[in-house]
Backbone as CSV, one residue per row, in Angstrom:
resi,resn,N_x,N_y,N_z,CA_x,CA_y,CA_z,C_x,C_y,C_z
1,MET,-1.852,28.975,18.715,-2.882,27.966,18.490,-3.112,27.780,16.992
2,ARG,-3.456,26.600,16.681,-3.717,26.251,15.293,-5.191,26.421,14.988
3,ASN,-5.478,26.957,13.814,-6.902,27.029,13.468,-7.310,25.767,12.706
4,GLY,-8.588,25.591,12.480,-9.113,24.373,11.865,-8.554,24.080,10.492
5,SER,-8.357,25.108,9.670,-7.891,24.868,8.305,-6.440,24.385,8.299
6,ASP,-5.610,24.895,9.205,-4.226,24.418,9.292,-4.195,22.937,9.657
7,GLU,-5.038,22.565,10.583,-5.095,21.171,11.021,-5.566,20.268,9.886
8,LYS,-6.558,20.716,9.133,-7.051,19.934,7.999,-5.966,19.753,6.953
9,MET,-5.203,20.819,6.675,-4.114,20.737,5.704,-3.057,19.731,6.169
10,LEU,-2.712,19.787,7.438,-1.717,18.881,8.001,-2.197,17.435,7.890
11,ASN,-3.443,17.185,8.258,-4.009,15.844,8.168,-4.005,15.346,6.728
12,LYS,-4.338,16.238,5.801,-4.377,15.852,4.388,-2.974,15.489,3.899
13,ASN,-1.972,16.266,4.301,-0.594,15.971,3.915,-0.138,14.626,4.459
14,VAL,-0.474,14.346,5.707,-0.105,13.067,6.326,-0.793,11.922,5.588
15,GLU,-2.074,12.097,5.262,-2.813,11.064,4.527,-2.168,10.804,3.174
16,GLN,-1.813,11.857,2.452,-1.218,11.704,1.125,0.109,10.958,1.224
17,LYS,0.917,11.283,2.227,2.199,10.611,2.392,1.985,9.136,2.718
18,SER,1.016,8.823,3.586,0.719,7.437,3.947,0.244,6.676,2.722
19,GLU,-0.626,7.298,1.956,-1.178,6.666,0.768,-0.072,6.370,-0.236
20,MET,0.816,7.320,-0.419,1.901,7.149,-1.373,2.793,5.991,-0.943
21,THR,3.107,5.923,0.340,3.940,4.851,0.856,3.266,3.504,0.626
22,LEU,1.969,3.438,0.880,1.234,2.197,0.684,1.211,1.809,-0.788
23,LYS,1.046,2.802,-1.665,1.068,2.522,-3.100,2.442,2.016,-3.526
24,ASP,3.504,2.603,-2.981,4.863,2.153,-3.284,5.059,0.705,-2.845
25,MET,4.597,0.409,-1.629,4.736,-0.958,-1.109,3.943,-1.940,-1.962
26,THR,2.757,-1.542,-2.375,1.917,-2.402,-3.199,2.607,-2.665,-4.535
27,GLY,3.198,-1.638,-5.104,3.925,-1.789,-6.369,5.085,-2.754,-6.231
28,LYS,5.835,-2.640,-5.140,6.967,-3.540,-4.903,6.476,-4.970,-4.727
29,LEU,5.348,-5.130,-4.041,4.793,-6.467,-3.826,4.348,-7.079,-5.150
30,LYS,3.784,-6.252,-6.040,3.390,-6.749,-7.362,4.613,-7.224,-8.135
31,ASP,5.710,-6.458,-8.074,6.957,-6.857,-8.743,7.455,-8.194,-8.198
32,THR,7.420,-8.314,-6.876,7.857,-9.559,-6.235,6.971,-10.721,-6.662
33,THR,5.673,-10.472,-6.742,4.723,-11.505,-7.154,5.056,-11.995,-8.561
34,GLU,5.369,-11.071,-9.450,5.709,-11.452,-10.820,6.983,-12.292,-10.851
35,LYS,7.982,-11.928,-10.041,9.232,-12.691,-9.990,8.980,-14.097,-9.453
36,VAL,8.168,-14.195,-8.418,7.854,-15.502,-7.836,7.086,-16.345,-8.858
37,ALA,6.206,-15.706,-9.620,5.425,-16.428,-10.623,6.353,-17.053,-11.666
38,GLU,7.435,-16.368,-12.005,8.399,-16.914,-12.960,9.077,-18.152,-12.389
39,VAL,9.382,-18.127,-11.110,10.054,-19.242,-10.450,9.063,-20.373,-10.179
40,GLY,7.840,-20.002,-9.802,6.810,-20.986,-9.490,6.811,-21.325,-8.016
41,GLY,5.927,-22.226,-7.623,5.878,-22.659,-6.226,4.618,-22.192,-5.527
42,GLY,4.379,-22.736,-4.336,3.180,-22.443,-3.554,3.177,-21.048,-2.950
43,ALA,4.316,-20.371,-2.988,4.394,-19.025,-2.407,3.515,-18.039,-3.171
44,GLN,3.244,-18.331,-4.416,2.429,-17.431,-5.251,1.074,-17.133,-4.599
45,GLU,0.408,-18.169,-4.135,-0.911,-17.989,-3.512,-0.812,-17.115,-2.255
46,LYS,0.204,-17.347,-1.454,0.388,-16.586,-0.217,0.645,-15.113,-0.538
47,ILE,1.463,-14.855,-1.536,1.759,-13.470,-1.920,0.500,-12.795,-2.446
48,ASN,-0.289,-13.499,-3.228,-1.543,-12.925,-3.729,-2.477,-12.566,-2.578
49,GLU,-2.507,-13.418,-1.569,-3.322,-13.167,-0.381,-2.861,-11.887,0.323
50,LEU,-1.554,-11.756,0.504,-1.000,-10.566,1.145,-1.290,-9.315,0.325
51,LEU,-1.173,-9.429,-0.975,-1.451,-8.300,-1.862,-2.910,-7.871,-1.728
52,ASP,-3.815,-8.828,-1.698,-5.235,-8.517,-1.513,-5.468,-7.783,-0.190
53,ASN,-4.791,-8.231,0.861,-4.928,-7.583,2.175,-4.438,-6.140,2.131
54,ILE,-3.314,-5.909,1.486,-2.770,-4.552,1.392,-3.704,-3.665,0.582
55,LEU,-4.216,-4.183,-0.512,-5.132,-3.394,-1.338,-6.412,-3.066,-0.563
56,ALA,-6.894,-4.006,0.233,-8.095,-3.774,1.045,-7.842,-2.669,2.068
57,ILE,-6.676,-2.689,2.690,-6.321,-1.651,3.662,-6.239,-0.299,2.965
58,ASN,-5.678,-0.292,1.766,-5.503,0.950,1.010,-6.837,1.597,0.663
59,GLN,-7.876,0.806,0.490,-9.178,1.330,0.096,-9.977,1.891,1.274
60,HIS,-9.562,1.609,2.497,-10.312,2.076,3.676,-9.935,3.460,4.072
């Protein structure tokens, strides 16, 4: 059987890995946003919207 502290450590590790993945994805999206901004077009607004959504999820 697992004791409470082992479970807390496991949960914390899973959270850190999820957070890191989300930060990586957010970073890639920012890079993509910058590339799209160089090209121009209406996609910029949509990408900014998606980025805002990801950042909002990351803060919860």
